[in-house]
N, C-alpha and C positions, 0 to 999 in steps of 0.2 A: 425830291417829289413832294409837290404841292397839293394838299388833300383838302376836302370839305370837313366842316364840323360833324355832318352824318358820318362819314368814313371812320373820324376819330372817335365817334360814340360806338359803332358797331366794333371796332377793335376793342375798346375799353370794357364793353359788356362782355365778351368773348374772353378776354384776358383775364377778368375778375373770377369768370366760371372756371377757367383753367387753373388758375391759383388756388382757389377754393379745393378743386378736387386733388391737385397734388399735394397740398397741405393735408389732407384727409389721408391720403395714401402714405405719407411720410409718419404720420402720429401713430398708423395701425399697421406697420409693416409687418408682413408676414399673414394676415389674415385674408378671408376671402373678399370682405369688402374694400379692403385696400388695393388689392389686385383690380377689382371692377372699377375702381375710381381711377386707377392709373389708365386703364384701356379707355375709360370714358373721357379721360384728359385728352388722350391722343385723338380719339374721334372728334372731340371738340375743337382740337388744333386745326384738324382737316377740315372741319365745317366752316371754321372761322376763314380759312384761305380761301375757301369757294365762296363764301359770302363776299369778302372783300375782293376778290377779282369779278365778280358778278357787278358788284356796285362800281367798282373802277370802270367797268367797261361799258356802262350804262348812265354814269353821271357826267353832266355836260362840266361840271365845275372841277372834277378830278381827271378826268379823261380827256 
């Protein structure tokens, strides 16, 4: 699948945020903030999928 530079940038930004949240959850296992970070990572992953789908459907270069 050929994608444009904007698609790559959007994905990289979301993946950076997800990575940060998951690392926080791993470092502080069992605490309330860790559980919140894990839930936020899942929500961010879903938002990433929505954003990339929306971009792909509207971008003339990707879609």
